[in-house]
N, C-alpha and C positions, 0 to 999 in steps of 0.2 A: 523581399528583393527591394523592393522601390525605396523602401526605409533606410536599406543598407546604402544604396547610392547616393541618396541624400544627405547620410552622415557622413559619406566620404569627400563629396563636393563641399560640405560645411567646414570638415576639416584642413580641406586645400584652400579654400576661404581665408580661413582664419591663418595657417601659414604664410601665404601670400599675402596679407595683410600686414605683416612685420617687414615687408622689404621696405629699405628705404630709398628714395631718389639717390641717384647720384650726381654730383654737376662734374661735367668731363673737362679735365684741362688739357686745350688744346692751343697754348699759347707756346708750347716749345720753338726755340729756335736752333741753328746748328751750334753745334758744341765741339771746337776743334780737338779736344781730348777724347772724344770717342767715336765709334763708328756710326756715322750718321746717314738716315735714309730719309731720302727726299721722294716723300707722298707726292705727284703728279696726277691729279684727276685728269681726267680727259678724255673726249671720244672722238672717234674717226666715223666721219659722214660721207661715205660715198654720193656724189652728187649723181652718180649714175652707175647702177650695178646691176641687180636683179630685178628695180624697179624703175619706174620712171623719177624724173627730178620732183617733180609736183605729187607721185604717190608717196615719195619719201620724207615730204615735209608734211603732209598733212596725216599721213598714218592711214592712207587707204589700201587696199590690196595685202592685208597681213597674211592672207594664205600664203602669199609668194614668199614674205618676209616680215618679220615682227620687228618695224621700225617707225617712227613717228618723230621728225625732228623737231616740231613746234613745241611738243612737248620736253623735249630733252632741254631744249632752253629755255623756256619757261619756269621748268622746277630748278634748272639748275640757278638761276637768278633768285627765286626764293631762299633756296637753300643757303647760298652766298650771304644774303642778306640776315638769315635767321643766325648767324655765328662769323664774326668779323675775322676767324683765323682760317677760316676755310678759303680755297682755293682753286680755280680752274682756269684750262687751259685750251684755248679752241682755234680752230684751223681756218675751216672752210668758209669763205665770206661770201659764195652764193647762197648758203643756206641762212646765214647770219643776217644779210640784207634784207632777204624773203622776210625773215621774223622782224627785222627790226622795224619796216615800215607798217607793219601792221600792229605797233604798239602804240599805247597811251601816250602823250606827254610825260605822266607820270613815270611810267615804268623807262620809258626814256633817259628819262634824269637820274631815276636809279641806277639804270647801268650803268650811265657815265660816271657816277660815282664810285661804282664797283672798278671800273677802269683805271681811275684816277686814284684809288688806294691800292691797286696792284692785287686784287682780288679777283677780276676776271682778267687774266692774261690773254694774249693772242699770239700764235706763232704760224709760221708761215707768212699767212695773213694773205694768200693767194686766191682769187676766186675757188679754184680747186686745187686739189694735189694731184700734179700732171705728173705724166706719165715719163719716164728719163731716156727711152730706149726710142719709140718710133715718133715723139713729139718733137714739132721743128723750134729751134733755139726761140724765132722772134716769136711763136706762140707762145712759149712758155715765159719769154718776158713781159709780154701784155697781158696774162691773166694776171702774172703776179702784181703788176702796177696797176689794175682794175681792183684789185683786192685793197692795195695800198694805198691808193687815192682814197678810197670810203673811210680805210681807219684813220688815216692822217684828217682828212676834212672834218670827220666825224668827232673823235676822240683826241685828235692830236697825237694820236699812237704810232710808231714806226716799231714794226717785230725786229727783235734781234735775234731771232733763234730760227735757221732752216728748220722745217718738221716734214720729212719725205718717209714719212715710216711706212708706207704699204707698196710704194712701187717694186717691180721686182726687178731689181738690179738697179746701179746708181751710176752716172756718166758724169765723167770728166767736166762735161757741160754744165750740169747742174753745181758741181763743185765750183766753178770757176765764175760764170755768170752770174750764178742764182746763188750764191752763197759768198764768198770772200769779195765778188766786186759789186755784189748788192748791199753790201754793210751788215751783212750776218755776222754775228760773232762765232757762232756754230751752226753745224749741221747733226740732226740727228735722223736716224733710219731703222728700219727692224730687219729686213731683208739682206741677207748676203750669202753667198755660197756657203754649202753645209761643210765643205772642205777646209773653206780660208775662214770659219766659225770656229772649227775645232781647233785649228793650229792657234788662233788667236786667245780663244779659252787657256791652253798650255802657255803661253805666252804674255798673258795679260794683255794683249793688244787691242781691247773691245775699242778702246779710246785713244786716237792719234790724229796727227796733224796731217792733213790731206792737200798736198801742193799739185795741184792736177795741172799748172801753165807752167812749161818748160821756160817761158819768156820771163814770167811774172816771179820764180821760184819762191823764197819766205815770204816775199811780199804780198802772194795770193794765196797764202796756205789758209784752211778753217779748220778749226778746233772739231773732229769729228766723234760720234760715238755711234758705234753699232749694239744696239739692244742684246744682251747676251742670249735670250730667248729666240731668235730670229723671227720675232713677230712685235706686238707691241702692246699687249694684254698685262693683267696683273701676275704675281708670283702665283705658281701654283696652290691652290686651296682658300686664294683670296679675292675672288671673283665675286663682287657681294650686290651685284646687278640684278633686279627684282626677276625673278623666273630662272636664275641659276641655280646651280646644284649645290654650289660650296655653302656650307652653315655659316649662320649670322653667328655675331659673338654673343653668348648668351653670361651675363654677368651676376645673374640674381642668383645668389646660392640657395635661396628656396625651392627654386625651379628644379623639374626633374632633366629637363636639357641643359644646364650648368656645364659648361666647357671652358671656361677664362683661360685656366692654367693651361690646358691641350692648345688652345689657340694661341696663346701668346708662345710658347714652346713652338710651335710649329713657325710662325712668322721671327722670331730671333734665328731659327735655324735656314731659314729660307735667308734672311739679311745674312749671317755670317757664311753662305754659299757662296753667294752672289760677289761679297767682298772678295773672293778669292780670284774673280775676274777681272778688277777693277787695280788702278793702281792710286794710292790714298785712302783715306779714310771716310769716302763720301761715295755712295750707292743711291740711282734712281729707280725707284718704281712708279712702272706707268700705270697708274690706276684706273683703267678703262679699254673698252674695246669697240668694236662696230656699233653703233649707232645707242650706245648704253646712255643710261642716266635720264632715260624717260621718265623713272622715278627718281629724281635726283637723292630726295630726303633718305631712301633706305637705304643708299650707298652711304652717302655721309651720316647718317647715324650710325653705322659700323665703323667708320674710318676714325670718327672721334673717339667711339670707345677703343679703337684698337691703340692709337696714340697715345690715351690716358694709362691705359692698361700696361704698355711695354714700355712706356718710361718709367712708370711707377716700379718695373720687374730693374729697370736698371742696366740691363746688359747691352742694350744699343740705344741711340739718340733716335726718334723718329717724328716727324714734325709736316705740316703741309707746306710744300714747296713750288717752283714753276720751274722749266727746263732754263731759264735764265739765271735764277738762283743756282742751280746747279752747276750753270757754267764758271758761274762767280768764284764758285767754292773752289772750283778745279784750278782756275785762274790764280788763287791764293796760294799755291802750293811752290815751296822753294827750293826743295829737293827731289822733285819727280822728273824725268826726263820721259819723252812720248815719242814713240815708234812715229817713221814718216812714211805715207804713202804716195806715189807720183802717178800711178796708172788708174783706170776705172775699177768699177765693182759687178763687171762681164764677164762670162755668162752668168746667170744664176740659176741652181739647182739645188732642193731642198734635201735630196736624197740621189743616191746612186744613178738612178733611171729616170728623175724628175727633173729634165731641164726645162725651164719656163722661157723658152725662146721661140717656140712656133706660134703662140699666141700672137706676138705681133704682126703677123701678117694675117689676122682677121680682119673683116671689112675692108678690103684693099680700095674699092670706089671711092667710099667716104672718106678715106686716110689719102687718095690720091689727089681728090678735091680740094681737102684742105690745105692740101702743101701746094697747091697751085696757085689757089687764091692768097696764101702768104705770102706768094713769091711775087703776085701782082703788088700786093699792101705792099711789100718791103722796097718795090722800085718805085711807086707813085709816094712813098716816105722821101725816098732818095730826090728825086725829082725836085718836091717840095722845099728839101734844106737847098738846093740850090737858088729859088728863086729869092729875090731882092727881101730884104725884112718886111717892108711895107705891104709889098704884094700879096700877103696872103689874107691881109685884112681889109683887101680893098673888095667893095661890091662887084656881082656881075649886074650887065645893064637890067637882066629881070629884075634883080634884088634892089636896083637903083629906082625902077619903075614903081615897084610895090611900096616902096619906101615913102617915095612922092605921093602916092594916093593915099596911105596912111595918114601923112602931114596935112594934106589936103581935109 
């Protein structure tokens, strides 16, 4: 029996020794003559959900949820350095700044180069991805400003895409103050009422012009994309994150697990189905979800294969992209009209008896304190704005005394 097993292993080794390495071509770009599939690698990292911020960052308490943001950012950077065609979009500056300040000057310089080259892209750019129903508009503006200041001072980067993929419903305040008025060229989100999305699927209205302000009219509109799945993850069957159940792409014909043509056919079918929901010949696939890419190499290895083999198949054109590049493609259309929306996306339900409205009343004391503190802060800012220009720079008597002591 041992001799038989040894013979089988030797035969298997002989077969596999004939396998040749493949150089995966990931240089493809948009082709206006084809159906273009924009692959947008991303992760959604809640700054607070089932674990605390620090637990999420360091990856502790994995018994609660498997998540460790430090590993996401570190392996993504290395994966981007491995292949200049790869791209990644990141949103939550609370985690990114936590990670950034712990990196060596060498890694920080590498990240600056990735940002400058467009491989590492930032969407939304707020400190967190705020709720749109219970949050006060001043808090929404403040946390967005905090993240944008970091990006501008560190990389000279200004986000052009609002990325509200996980809030449960979407407000006109977000579309007006935190999208069009904030300089964003587009707004992306995942969740909308199931009946609303059913109608949009029938009428190809997942992409629209949102005019949230009656006084601004068309001057305040923003191109808006409602992701057809109602969420923000990869198409069915193509979640390549480590630990997920979707099969990887096995492209060695000598392997008993060889599945290349099956996986290519499945991807093309998904692409063609999603194209029926869109106007024009560009479709975006969000390739990521909650706290994914902790092993970025595993995901990108499969995406490289997907791009190479699907393009060799020729039925669709697939490539690494960013939300901003996708919006630019949509803006290039000359003969496409977009539906217009003027109200908000509330209330939100994902099935007939699944209305996500009552949860806004949770933790009322905490939300009340935040509202009161925000009101005081807004009043203080208004008073400060009324002061003469030089008064804000004048020192108090105590500060003057301290300055004199320091000079002595």
